[in-house]
C-alpha positions in Angstrom: 215.6 -134.2 88.7 218.4 -136.7 89.4 216.0 -138.9 91.4 213.5 -138.9 88.6 216.2 -139.8 86.1 217.1 -142.7 88.3 213.4 -143.8 88.4 213.3 -143.6 84.6 216.4 -145.8 84.3 214.8 -148.3 86.7 211.5 -148.4 84.8 213.3 -149.0 81.5 215.6 -151.6 83.0 212.9 -153.6 84.7 210.4 -153.6 81.8 210.1 -156.9 79.8 206.9 -155.9 78.2 205.8 -152.4 77.2 202.3 -151.2 76.4 202.2 -148.1 74.2 199.4 -145.6 73.8 199.2 -144.6 70.1 198.3 -140.9 69.8 201.0 -139.1 71.8 203.8 -141.5 72.6 204.1 -143.1 69.1 202.7 -140.4 66.8 200.5 -137.3 66.5 197.7 -139.1 64.8 195.7 -135.9 63.9 198.7 -133.8 62.8 197.3 -133.3 59.3 193.5 -133.9 60.0 193.0 -132.0 63.3 191.0 -133.8 66.0 189.0 -130.6 66.6 187.8 -130.7 63.0 186.7 -134.3 63.4 185.0 -133.5 66.7 183.1 -130.7 65.0 182.1 -133.0 62.2 180.9 -135.7 64.7 178.8 -133.2 66.6 177.2 -132.0 63.3 176.5 -135.6 62.4 174.8 -136.1 65.7 172.8 -133.0 65.2 171.7 -134.0 61.7 170.5 -137.3 63.2 168.3 -135.3 65.5 170.2 -136.4 68.6 172.0 -133.2 69.4 170.1 -132.8 72.7 172.0 -135.8 74.0 175.2 -133.9 74.3 176.3 -131.6 77.1 177.9 -128.3 76.2 181.3 -129.6 77.2 180.9 -132.6 74.8 179.7 -130.3 72.0 182.7 -128.0 72.4 185.5 -130.5 73.1 188.4 -130.8 70.8 188.4 -134.6 71.4 185.8 -136.4 69.2 185.8 -139.3 71.7 184.0 -137.0 74.2 180.9 -136.7 72.0 181.0 -140.4 71.2 181.2 -141.3 74.9 178.4 -138.9 75.6 176.0 -140.6 73.2 177.1 -144.0 74.5 176.4 -143.1 78.1 172.8 -142.2 77.2 172.1 -144.9 74.5 174.3 -147.9 75.4 174.4 -150.7 72.9 172.3 -148.8 70.3 172.7 -148.9 66.6 173.4 -145.1 66.8 176.5 -145.7 68.9 177.7 -148.4 66.6 177.2 -146.1 63.6 179.1 -143.2 65.2 182.0 -145.4 66.4 182.4 -146.8 62.8 182.3 -143.2 61.5 185.0 -142.1 63.9 187.1 -145.2 62.9 186.9 -144.1 59.2 188.1 -140.6 60.2 191.0 -142.0 62.2 192.0 -144.1 59.2 191.8 -141.0 57.0 194.2 -139.2 59.4 196.9 -141.9 59.2 198.6 -140.7 56.0 199.2 -137.3 57.5 200.1 -138.5 61.0 203.5 -137.5 62.3 205.8 -139.7 64.3 206.6 -138.5 67.8 210.2 -137.3 67.9 212.5 -140.2 68.7 209.6 -142.7 68.9 210.8 -144.9 65.9 214.4 -145.3 67.2 213.2 -145.9 70.7 210.8 -148.6 69.5 213.4 -150.3 67.3 216.2 -150.1 69.8 214.1 -151.4 72.7 212.6 -154.1 70.6 216.1 -155.3 69.6 216.9 -155.9 73.2 214.1 -158.5 73.4 211.5 -156.4 75.1 208.0 -157.2 73.8 205.5 -154.5 72.8 201.8 -154.1 72.4 199.7 -151.0 71.5 196.8 -150.3 73.9 194.9 -147.3 72.6 191.4 -145.7 72.7 191.8 -145.1 68.9 190.6 -147.8 66.6 193.0 -150.8 66.3 192.7 -150.5 62.5 194.1 -147.0 62.7 197.0 -148.1 64.9 197.8 -151.0 62.6 197.6 -148.7 59.5 200.0 -146.2 61.2 202.7 -148.7 62.2 202.5 -150.2 58.7 203.5 -146.8 57.3 206.5 -146.7 59.6 207.5 -150.4 59.0 207.0 -151.2 62.7 204.6 -154.1 62.4 207.2 -156.6 63.5 207.7 -154.6 66.7 204.0 -154.6 67.5 202.5 -158.1 67.1 199.7 -157.2 69.5 197.3 -154.2 68.9 194.3 -153.5 71.1 192.1 -150.5 70.4 188.6 -149.2 70.8 185.8 -151.7 70.4 182.0 -151.1 69.9 181.7 -151.5 73.7 182.9 -148.1 74.7 182.9 -149.1 78.4 186.1 -150.9 77.6 188.0 -147.7 76.7 190.7 -146.5 79.1 190.6 -145.7 82.0 189.1 -149.2 82.0 192.1 -151.5 81.9 190.5 -153.9 79.5 192.8 -153.4 76.5 195.9 -153.5 78.8 194.7 -156.8 80.4 194.0 -158.3 77.0 197.5 -157.4 75.8 199.1 -158.7 79.0 197.3 -162.1 78.5 198.2 -162.3 74.8 201.9 -161.6 75.5 202.0 -164.0 78.5 203.3 -161.0 80.4 203.8 -160.6 84.1 202.2 -157.3 85.2 205.1 -156.5 87.6 207.5 -156.6 84.6 205.2 -154.5 82.4 205.3 -150.8 81.7 202.6 -148.6 80.2 203.7 -145.5 78.2 200.9 -142.9 77.9 200.2 -139.2 77.7 196.8 -139.0 79.5 195.4 -139.4 83.0 193.2 -142.2 81.6 196.4 -144.1 80.6 197.7 -143.7 84.2 194.5 -144.9 85.7 194.3 -147.9 83.4 197.9 -148.8 84.3 197.1 -148.6 88.0 194.1 -150.9 87.6 196.1 -153.4 85.6 198.9 -153.4 88.1 201.6 -152.2 85.7 204.2 -149.4 86.0 203.6 -146.1 84.2 205.8 -143.7 82.3 204.2 -140.5 81.2 205.0 -138.8 77.9 204.2 -135.1 77.7 204.9 -133.0 74.6 204.1 -129.7 76.4 203.7 -128.2 79.9 199.9 -128.6 80.0 200.2 -132.4 79.3 202.9 -132.7 81.9 200.9 -130.8 84.5 197.8 -133.0 83.9 199.8 -136.2 84.3 201.6 -135.0 87.5 198.3 -133.8 89.0 196.9 -137.3 88.3 199.9 -138.8 90.2 202.4 -139.7 87.6 205.8 -140.0 89.2 208.0 -140.2 86.1 207.2 -138.0 83.1 209.5 -137.3 80.1 209.1 -134.4 77.8 211.0 -136.1 75.0 211.5 -139.8 74.2 215.2 -138.9 73.7 215.4 -139.4 77.4 214.4 -143.0 77.0 216.7 -143.5 74.1 219.7 -142.3 76.2 218.8 -144.8 78.9 218.5 -147.6 76.3 221.8 -146.8 74.7 223.6 -147.0 78.1 222.4 -150.6 78.6 225.0 -153.3 78.2 
């Protein structure tokens, strides 16, 4: 435990640029409009379009609407159907924003870290419009001048490092001085491919187990751990 705390302190101290995933580290986007409801609505929409046979049982039953979206994309790349479904999901994510809940300690961590001159970007598999809408509700737009999210080209979603690499270029960042904060194995894999350090955030045991099994070396269960490190800095 002491060794991991030392690693956490080192990660925070060496980071000059931080790439944040949205849903998890910054907020619970679907706190008031549950993701499993959106996933079910998306599967129903696909069924009504006569395309239900495209989905596997896992994609049909997943609580993550992005699974069904990816499933259609993999079998109908570049189609108008994929574009229509991605736009539909974006509208649902925007509808979730007013009821989203900030992750405990996220706002003070963001403001404190930003005040120290560290530069931020959001790199998410959610729509960039949803991320921008959320940070607007928290008055955090000044902290996040760069927001990269899901595009109509779903191949660019994490674990593809595309959005991370775009953010790094936009910030003029050095990968060796960049840290990614995420709550999923896809975030870790994208960070590896982009050549940046990774800090896992896990709000429960299952999330932590998934991250550690994927190879995450440093995982926090509360962003208060990061805030404590930041407040110790000179």
